[in-house]
N, C-alpha and C positions, 0 to 999 in steps of 0.2 A: 234849390230843389223845390218843386211844387208839393203841396200837401196831397196825400193819397185821396183818390176819389172814393167816397163811401157809397157804393152802389148796393142796394138791397136786392137780393135775388131769392126766388123761392127755392126751397130744398125739397127733397123727396118726402119728408114727413110733414108737409104743410106748414112748415115754419119758414122763417126768412133768415138769410145770412148776409152779413155785411162784408163786401169785398174791399176792405180797407188796405189789404196787403198787395193790391194789384200794382202793376208796374208803371208807376208814374215817376219812378226814380230815373236818374240819368242812366243810360246804358252801362256806363263804367261802374256804377255803384250797385248794380244788381248782385244779389248774393249768389255764390256758386251753387248749383250748376248754371244759373241763369246768366252769368257773365260770358257765356260761350267759351268758357275754359274747357268744358267737356267738349271733346272734338266733334261729336255728331249731334248736338242738340238740334231739335226741330221745334217749330212753334207749338206743335201738338204736345211734345214732351214738356215744354216749359209750362204750358197751360195746365196740363195734368198735375205738375208739381205744385202749382199755385192753387189748384182746385177750382179753376174757372174754365170757361169754354175758350177754344182757340180764337173764335170770332171776337169775343169780348176782349181778350188779351191784345189782339191785333189793333182793335179800335182804340183802346186806352193807350197802348204804346205809341201809336202814331200821333194821337192827340197830344201826348206829353212830350214826345221827342221830335216831332215834325219829320219823321222818317218811318217807313214801314218796318215792322219787325223782321220780315223776311229780307229786306234790303240790309238792315243792320247785321243780321246773321251772316248773310252772304259776304258783305264787306269785311266783317271780322275774320271769317274763315279765309277769304281770298288774301287778305293782308298777311295772315299767318302762313299760308301756303307760299305766297310770294317770298316771304322772308326765308322760309326753309329752302326754297329753290335756290336763292342767292347764297345763303350762308353755307349750305351743305352740298351745293352743286348737284341737286337732284333733278330728275326729270319730273314733269308735271304729274304724271300718274303716280309716281312714288311719293311726292309731297302731298298730293290730294287725298290719297286713300285713307290715311288716319283721320281725316276730317269728314269722312262719310261720303266722299265722291269717288265713284268707281268708273265713271264714264269719261274718258279723256276728251271726247268730242264735246260733251256738255261743259266740261271745265274750260275748254278753249273758247266756247261761246260766252261763258260768264266773264272770263277775263276780257274779252273784246267789249262786252257790254259795259263793264264797270270801269275799265281802264282806257278804253278806246284804242287799244293796241292788241296785236297778236301776242300770245304767250311767249313766243320766241323773241320778240322785241323787248319784252319786260325782263326776261332772264339775262339778257346781255348787259 
């Protein structure tokens, strides 16, 4: 694991703050709720939890992990949704809803994008 990046940023009271707690950890080692165990985490929520901007979080995450934060979040959620669909024989909309996805058409497009297959092919 790499050392945290110590970035000094200005605060509201004209002082500076060091962002040494930023996410240069491997995705699996991020503390909850940052490990995407909370079903509906967004990059904005994670950044707010860390007290940094979403843009900075995304830049540091991608530099440290060589994958964008949104791609990591989507892959993690899709993997869990896929597992629920297979294990519990659920339909896409049933498995996706607890993970913050309410549009089955969007979910179908994400599955196609990340797995290169239709969701019906994956479930089988």
